[in-house]
Backbone as a chain_set.jsonl record, in Angstrom:
{"seq": "XXXXXXXXXXXXXXXXXXXXXXXXXXXXXXXXXXXXXXXXXXXXXXXXXXXXXXXXXXXXXXXXXXXXXXXXXXXXXXXXXXXXXXXXXXXXXXXXXXXXXXXXXXXXXXXXXXXXXXXXXXXXXXXXXX", "coords": {"N": [[6.807, 6.1, 7.573], [5.46, 4.731, 10.45], [5.505, 1.556, 12.133], [3.328, 1.193, 13.818], [1.4, 2.808, 12.623], [0.963, 1.472, 10.235], [-0.125, -0.951, 11.116], [-2.366, 0.094, 12.347], [-3.759, 1.179, 10.118], [-4.387, -1.214, 8.777], [-5.99, -2.486, 10.719], [-8.124, -0.649, 10.867], [-9.154, -0.857, 8.271], [-10.025, -3.528, 8.276], [-11.964, -3.379, 10.271], [-13.768, -1.557, 9.104], [-14.56, -3.066, 6.894], [-15.905, -5.18, 8.148], [-18.063, -3.762, 9.196], [-19.286, -2.957, 6.779], [-20.191, -5.389, 5.819], [-22.59, -5.823, 7.014], [-24.27, -4.082, 5.817], [-27.052, -3.858, 3.999], [-27.485, -2.624, 1.587], [-25.343, -2.833, -0.095], [-24.28, -4.484, -2.906], [-23.39, -7.979, -3.356], [-21.168, -8.449, -5.167], [-19.791, -6.032, -5.121], [-19.107, -5.884, -2.468], [-17.399, -8.042, -2.366], [-15.21, -7.055, -3.795], [-14.287, -5.211, -1.961], [-13.584, -6.923, 0.146], [-11.517, -8.314, -1.094], [-9.663, -6.233, -1.495], [-9.001, -5.512, 1.157], [-7.969, -7.936, 2.025], [-5.74, -8.12, 0.331], [-4.24, -5.947, 1.308], [-3.716, -6.882, 3.884], [-2.139, -9.112, 3.259], [0.122, -7.901, 2.078], [1.092, -6.373, 4.232], [1.73, -8.43, 5.995], [3.74, -9.768, 4.512], [5.723, -7.782, 4.345], [6.474, -7.542, 7.009], [7.208, -10.125, 7.763], [8.891, -11.45, 5.991], [12.136, -11.69, 4.453], [12.683, -9.363, 2.393], [14.265, -7.399, 1.331], [16.616, -6.799, -1.095], [20.087, -7.801, -1.554], [22.109, -6.926, -3.268], [23.541, -4.244, -5.234], [22.481, -3.928, -7.948], [20.04, -5.347, -7.688], [18.805, -3.903, -5.653], [18.511, -1.344, -6.853], [16.824, -2.025, -8.962], [14.588, -2.913, -7.534], [13.839, -0.553, -6.259], [13.115, 0.987, -8.483], [10.887, -0.507, -9.339], [9.128, -0.245, -7.139], [8.754, 2.527, -7.152], [7.471, 2.776, -9.64], [5.125, 1.316, -9.091], [4.039, 2.955, -7.115], [3.52, 5.291, -8.619], [1.579, 4.313, -10.465], [-0.439, 3.53, -8.703], [-1.056, 5.99, -7.454], [-1.955, 7.417, -9.677], [-4.25, 5.928, -10.28], [-5.794, 6.401, -7.967], [-6.018, 9.22, -8.058], [-7.477, 9.391, -10.402], [-10.012, 8.481, -9.733], [-10.926, 9.574, -7.356], [-12.563, 11.916, -7.039], [-15.001, 11.152, -8.173], [-15.69, 9.105, -6.414], [-16.039, 10.536, -4.052], [-18.157, 12.183, -4.845], [-20.232, 10.294, -5.336], [-20.469, 9.018, -2.877], [-20.529, 6.396, -1.813], [-20.177, 3.925, 0.642], [-18.65, 1.553, 0.318], [-16.982, 2.169, -1.799], [-15.49, 4.219, -0.68], [-14.085, 2.722, 1.213], [-12.506, 1.094, -0.45], [-10.886, 3.029, -1.73], [-9.657, 4.165, 0.484], [-8.245, 1.931, 1.401], [-6.543, 1.604, -0.769], [-5.049, 3.93, -0.479], [-3.778, 3.324, 1.913], [-2.221, 1.228, 0.996], [-0.551, 2.724, -0.608], [0.841, 4.194, 1.336], [2.197, 2.074, 2.502], [3.817, 1.304, 0.338], [5.395, 3.595, 0.173], [6.733, 3.373, 2.602], [8.105, 1.01, 2.113], [9.735, 1.897, 0.014], [11.306, 3.791, 1.389], [12.741, 2.061, 3.096], [14.145, 0.566, 1.203], [15.695, 2.578, -0.006], [17.285, 3.323, 2.146], [18.666, 0.921, 2.518], [20.042, 0.879, 0.1], [21.673, 3.118, 0.393], [23.359, 2.216, 2.427], [24.556, 0.107, 1.135], [26.016, 1.117, -0.947], [29.311, 1.899, -2.007], [31.433, 4.015, -0.083], [32.989, 5.906, -1.482], [31.461, 6.577, -3.703], [29.577, 8.301, -2.757], [30.73, 10.675, -2.154], [31.818, 13.746, -3.513]], "CA": [[5.625, 5.573, 8.23], [5.807, 3.851, 11.554], [4.83, 0.264, 12.151], [2.022, 1.347, 14.474], [0.469, 3.376, 11.643], [0.646, 0.415, 9.279], [-1.042, -1.861, 11.808], [-3.607, 0.846, 12.536], [-4.446, 1.204, 8.815], [-4.944, -2.541, 8.532], [-7.09, -2.684, 11.669], [-9.257, 0.195, 10.459], [-9.731, -1.445, 7.05], [-10.761, -4.737, 8.651], [-13.15, -2.929, 11.008], [-14.714, -0.984, 8.135], [-15.093, -4.174, 6.102], [-16.887, -5.863, 8.994], [-19.234, -2.89, 9.229], [-19.949, -2.992, 5.472], [-20.82, -6.695, 5.595], [-23.943, -5.768, 7.553], [-25.014, -3.084, 5.053], [-27.854, -4.587, 3.009], [-27.533, -1.872, 0.332], [-24.146, -3.089, -0.902], [-24.387, -5.765, -3.618], [-22.31, -8.922, -3.025], [-19.976, -8.313, -5.995], [-19.046, -4.863, -4.65], [-18.553, -6.261, -1.174], [-16.27, -8.939, -2.642], [-14.058, -6.215, -4.155], [-13.786, -4.663, -0.691], [-12.933, -8.03, 0.852], [-10.271, -8.567, -1.806], [-8.741, -5.122, -1.228], [-8.531, -5.632, 2.537], [-7.136, -9.139, 2.06], [-4.468, -7.76, -0.304], [-3.522, -5.105, 2.26], [-3.248, -7.757, 4.954], [-1.058, -9.927, 2.705], [1.303, -7.062, 1.91], [1.603, -6.07, 5.571], [2.339, -9.66, 6.494], [4.982, -10.027, 3.781], [6.728, -6.783, 4.709], [6.942, -7.774, 8.372], [7.614, -11.502, 8.049], [9.835, -12.036, 5.038], [13.336, -10.917, 4.129], [12.397, -8.956, 1.022], [15.213, -6.383, 0.869], [17.714, -7.448, -1.811], [21.404, -7.528, -1.009], [23.076, -6.387, -4.228], [23.178, -2.93, -5.79], [21.543, -4.008, -9.079], [18.716, -5.767, -7.208], [18.231, -2.769, -4.912], [18.06, -0.29, -7.774], [15.662, -2.552, -9.684], [13.461, -2.917, -6.597], [13.437, 0.848, -6.082], [12.392, 1.381, -9.706], [9.581, -1.183, -9.327], [8.279, 0.373, -6.119], [8.391, 3.851, -7.66], [6.462, 2.565, -10.683], [3.878, 0.928, -8.428], [3.504, 4.162, -6.47], [2.949, 6.169, -9.658], [0.335, 3.715, -10.976], [-1.444, 3.599, -7.644], [-1.477, 7.383, -7.294], [-2.75, 7.757, -10.854], [-5.558, 5.295, -10.097], [-6.533, 7.124, -6.925], [-6.344, 10.545, -8.588], [-8.45, 9.235, -11.478], [-11.366, 8.147, -9.275], [-11.255, 10.114, -6.03], [-13.675, 12.872, -7.057], [-16.226, 10.385, -8.408], [-15.991, 8.39, -5.171], [-16.576, 11.533, -3.119], [-19.476, 12.61, -5.343], [-21.233, 9.228, -5.16], [-20.619, 8.805, -1.442], [-20.787, 4.994, -1.481], [-19.214, 3.514, 1.67], [-17.719, 0.526, -0.157], [-15.986, 2.841, -2.623], [-14.594, 4.894, 0.261], [-13.203, 1.712, 1.797], [-11.509, 0.682, -1.444], [-9.938, 4.128, -1.916], [-8.889, 4.248, 1.731], [-7.324, 0.798, 1.387], [-5.519, 1.93, -1.771], [-4.167, 4.927, 0.13], [-2.945, 2.586, 2.867], [-1.215, 0.536, 0.176], [0.411, 3.748, -1.004], [1.708, 4.459, 2.491], [3.079, 0.912, 2.62], [4.819, 1.403, -0.722], [6.332, 4.647, 0.575], [7.549, 2.777, 3.658], [8.987, 0.066, 1.432], [10.717, 2.693, -0.712], [12.231, 4.329, 2.388], [13.633, 0.986, 3.532], [15.035, 0.236, 0.082], [16.644, 3.677, -0.161], [18.217, 3.199, 3.258], [19.53, -0.22, 2.206], [20.91, 1.299, -1.0], [22.664, 4.023, 0.95], [24.336, 1.426, 3.169], [25.22, -0.841, 0.233], [26.903, 1.832, -1.879], [30.647, 2.227, -1.494], [31.54, 5.411, 0.402], [33.577, 6.775, -2.507], [30.432, 7.016, -4.651], [28.731, 9.307, -2.11], [31.464, 11.934, -1.993], [32.236, 14.398, -4.759]], "C": [[6.085, 4.619, 9.324], [4.968, 2.587, 11.513], [3.448, 0.384, 12.784], [0.98, 1.92, 13.524], [0.023, 2.321, 10.634], [-0.373, -0.547, 9.885], [-2.391, -1.182, 12.03], [-4.42, 0.917, 11.244], [-5.122, -0.134, 8.528], [-6.124, -2.815, 9.454], [-8.325, -1.892, 11.292], [-9.944, -0.382, 9.227], [-10.556, -2.684, 7.391], [-12.044, -4.382, 9.413], [-14.207, -2.389, 10.04], [-15.347, -2.066, 7.263], [-16.164, -4.927, 6.896], [-18.184, -5.063, 9.046], [-20.011, -2.966, 7.913], [-20.661, -4.315, 5.21], [-22.246, -6.74, 6.13], [-24.812, -4.737, 6.842], [-25.738, -3.793, 3.905], [-27.882, -3.884, 1.649], [-26.332, -2.141, -0.587], [-24.268, -4.455, -1.564], [-23.185, -6.665, -3.324], [-21.043, -8.75, -3.864], [-19.144, -7.097, -5.569], [-18.411, -5.137, -3.29], [-17.343, -7.184, -1.36], [-15.025, -8.14, -3.051], [-13.447, -5.585, -2.914], [-13.021, -5.728, 0.083], [-11.578, -8.324, 0.222], [-9.24, -7.481, -1.509], [-8.159, -5.219, 0.182], [-7.614, -6.848, 2.677], [-5.764, -8.857, 1.436], [-3.616, -6.902, 0.63], [-2.93, -5.959, 3.382], [-2.066, -8.621, 4.481], [0.231, -9.122, 2.589], [1.92, -6.724, 3.265], [2.328, -7.284, 6.134], [3.681, -9.934, 5.817], [6.079, -9.046, 4.169], [7.306, -7.072, 6.093], [7.538, -9.16, 8.596], [8.647, -12.086, 7.102], [11.035, -11.105, 4.838], [13.24, -10.515, 2.658], [13.384, -7.922, 0.489], [16.387, -7.079, 0.194], [19.071, -7.004, -1.266], [22.407, -6.926, -1.972], [22.58, -5.055, -4.786], [22.224, -3.034, -6.984], [20.127, -4.413, -8.638], [18.029, -4.643, -6.442], [17.712, -1.699, -5.857], [16.852, -0.76, -8.587], [14.425, -2.545, -8.789], [12.934, -1.505, -6.376], [12.64, 1.317, -7.29], [11.001, 0.753, -9.738], [8.624, -0.533, -8.33], [7.846, 1.764, -6.576], [7.322, 3.753, -8.748], [5.116, 2.193, -10.091], [3.226, 2.125, -7.737], [2.855, 5.086, -7.491], [1.624, 5.624, -10.184], [-0.782, 3.801, -9.941], [-1.963, 5.023, -7.486], [-2.319, 7.837, -8.475], [-4.157, 7.177, -10.717], [-6.413, 6.006, -9.058], [-6.968, 8.483, -7.448], [-7.458, 10.481, -9.628], [-9.873, 9.031, -10.957], [-11.822, 8.894, -8.021], [-12.458, 11.056, -6.051], [-15.011, 12.176, -7.319], [-16.658, 9.65, -7.135], [-16.602, 9.354, -4.158], [-17.972, 11.957, -3.547], [-20.555, 11.559, -5.102], [-21.488, 8.914, -3.696], [-20.957, 7.379, -1.035], [-19.749, 4.496, -0.474], [-18.228, 2.448, 1.203], [-16.629, 1.144, -1.031], [-14.993, 3.601, -1.748], [-13.607, 3.901, 0.864], [-12.126, 1.303, 0.798], [-10.467, 1.776, -1.672], [-9.058, 4.275, -0.676], [-7.855, 3.125, 1.809], [-6.209, 1.031, 0.369], [-4.545, 2.965, -1.215], [-3.255, 4.281, 1.175], [-1.863, 1.812, 2.136], [-0.141, 1.527, -0.274], [1.371, 4.081, 0.13], [2.674, 3.291, 2.723], [4.178, 0.938, 1.552], [5.848, 2.483, -0.396], [7.273, 4.139, 1.666], [8.566, 1.813, 3.039], [10.088, 0.817, 0.684], [11.747, 3.288, 0.248], [13.235, 3.267, 2.836], [14.624, 0.608, 2.44], [16.088, 1.325, -0.125], [17.691, 3.637, 0.942], [19.199, 2.048, 2.997], [20.508, 0.134, 1.078], [22.025, 2.201, -0.478], [23.759, 3.241, 1.69], [25.116, 0.459, 2.268], [26.212, -0.163, -0.712], [28.257, 2.049, -1.232], [30.734, 3.708, -1.127], [32.067, 6.367, -0.664], [32.529, 7.312, -3.479], [29.529, 8.1, -4.063], [29.438, 10.659, -1.991], [31.891, 12.456, -3.355], [33.243, 15.455, -4.46]], "O": [[6.99, 3.808, 9.126], [3.878, 2.553, 10.941], [2.5, -0.257, 12.33], [-0.195, 1.562, 13.606], [-1.139, 2.279, 10.232], [-1.359, -0.909, 9.242], [-3.437, -1.82, 11.913], [-5.637, 0.736, 11.27], [-6.274, -0.183, 8.096], [-7.152, -3.325, 9.008], [-9.445, -2.395, 11.383], [-11.173, -0.395, 9.146], [-11.651, -2.872, 6.863], [-13.083, -5.013, 9.219], [-15.387, -2.723, 10.145], [-16.531, -1.992, 6.934], [-17.216, -5.268, 6.353], [-19.273, -5.628, 8.95], [-21.24, -3.032, 7.918], [-21.633, -4.353, 4.456], [-23.027, -7.606, 5.737], [-25.966, -4.536, 7.219], [-25.107, -4.266, 2.96], [-28.267, -4.497, 0.653], [-26.328, -1.709, -1.739], [-24.35, -5.473, -0.877], [-22.087, -6.17, -3.071], [-19.941, -8.89, -3.332], [-17.916, -7.135, -5.65], [-17.307, -4.671, -3.005], [-16.378, -7.111, -0.599], [-13.908, -8.511, -2.69], [-12.228, -5.44, -2.823], [-11.94, -5.466, 0.612], [-10.6, -8.557, 0.931], [-8.067, -7.784, -1.294], [-6.958, -5.029, 0.374], [-6.6, -6.787, 3.371], [-4.742, -9.307, 1.956], [-2.407, -7.108, 0.732], [-1.778, -5.773, 3.773], [-1.109, -8.83, 5.227], [1.304, -9.601, 2.957], [3.139, -6.783, 3.424], [3.421, -7.161, 6.687], [4.65, -10.294, 6.485], [7.239, -9.434, 4.306], [8.498, -6.869, 6.321], [8.307, -9.346, 9.539], [9.225, -13.133, 7.398], [10.941, -9.893, 5.034], [13.676, -11.261, 1.781], [13.343, -7.598, -0.698], [17.085, -7.868, 0.831], [19.186, -5.971, -0.606], [23.461, -6.457, -1.542], [21.382, -4.774, -4.809], [21.24, -2.295, -7.032], [19.139, -3.888, -9.151], [16.819, -4.45, -6.563], [16.599, -1.202, -5.685], [15.952, 0.032, -8.868], [13.333, -2.206, -9.244], [11.723, -1.289, -6.312], [11.607, 1.97, -7.14], [10.036, 1.412, -10.124], [7.455, -0.3, -8.64], [6.686, 2.137, -6.4], [6.381, 4.547, -8.777], [4.081, 2.693, -10.532], [2.006, 2.283, -7.773], [1.765, 5.606, -7.257], [0.658, 6.372, -10.335], [-1.927, 4.108, -10.272], [-3.171, 5.239, -7.395], [-3.295, 8.566, -8.295], [-5.142, 7.857, -11.006], [-7.615, 6.189, -9.251], [-8.129, 8.866, -7.311], [-8.279, 11.392, -9.729], [-10.837, 9.364, -11.646], [-13.001, 8.841, -7.671], [-13.296, 10.992, -5.151], [-16.035, 12.562, -6.755], [-17.846, 9.583, -6.82], [-17.575, 9.016, -3.485], [-18.87, 12.077, -2.713], [-21.671, 11.896, -4.708], [-22.611, 8.578, -3.32], [-21.608, 7.171, -0.011], [-18.55, 4.634, -0.719], [-17.081, 2.44, 1.649], [-15.484, 0.693, -1.008], [-13.797, 3.625, -2.037], [-12.424, 4.209, 1.007], [-10.957, 1.179, 1.165], [-9.28, 1.475, -1.795], [-7.85, 4.485, -0.787], [-6.721, 3.348, 2.234], [-5.055, 0.689, 0.626], [-3.341, 2.879, -1.461], [-2.09, 4.657, 1.301], [-0.723, 1.743, 2.595], [1.042, 1.192, -0.312], [2.573, 4.232, -0.091], [3.828, 3.499, 3.095], [5.334, 0.627, 1.839], [7.038, 2.307, -0.659], [8.466, 4.439, 1.654], [9.741, 1.812, 3.406], [11.249, 0.409, 0.719], [12.941, 3.288, -0.054], [14.43, 3.539, 2.942], [15.798, 0.361, 2.715], [17.25, 1.019, -0.393], [18.868, 3.895, 0.687], [20.401, 2.182, 3.223], [21.669, -0.273, 1.11], [23.184, 2.057, -0.868], [24.941, 3.569, 1.586], [26.222, 0.044, 2.617], [27.136, -0.803, -1.215], [28.34, 2.35, -0.041], [30.155, 4.552, -1.811], [31.632, 7.517, -0.735], [32.702, 8.402, -4.024], [28.79, 8.751, -4.802], [28.789, 11.677, -1.75], [32.278, 11.688, -4.235], [33.725, 16.125, -5.374]]}, "num_chains": 1, "name": "protein.A"}
């Protein structure tokens, strides 16, 4: 995933949230869940771009990769579990939350790619050849 796509996902989520805030049919508690989801996406994007989060040792890299893979599996399971109900109900706030979750998934995939690249560069050359 390219940085422009990540920024675009975040911008679209914020735009959609602004639009939903003017929809009188969405109860405040459901709108708050949307606000929280968009805020979480914004926080993750900010952390990925502004902090040095890639570990430097092989054990830390492999542990980070395992964590990201686990997060991806849980997220995908959650999306798969609700996507058809969200489509059937057609509620715009639910679409926003699922869309934001999918953006989080793309961010996790980006994070995994970076970690795998760091792992490849951190491994001794002898371990890559057979």
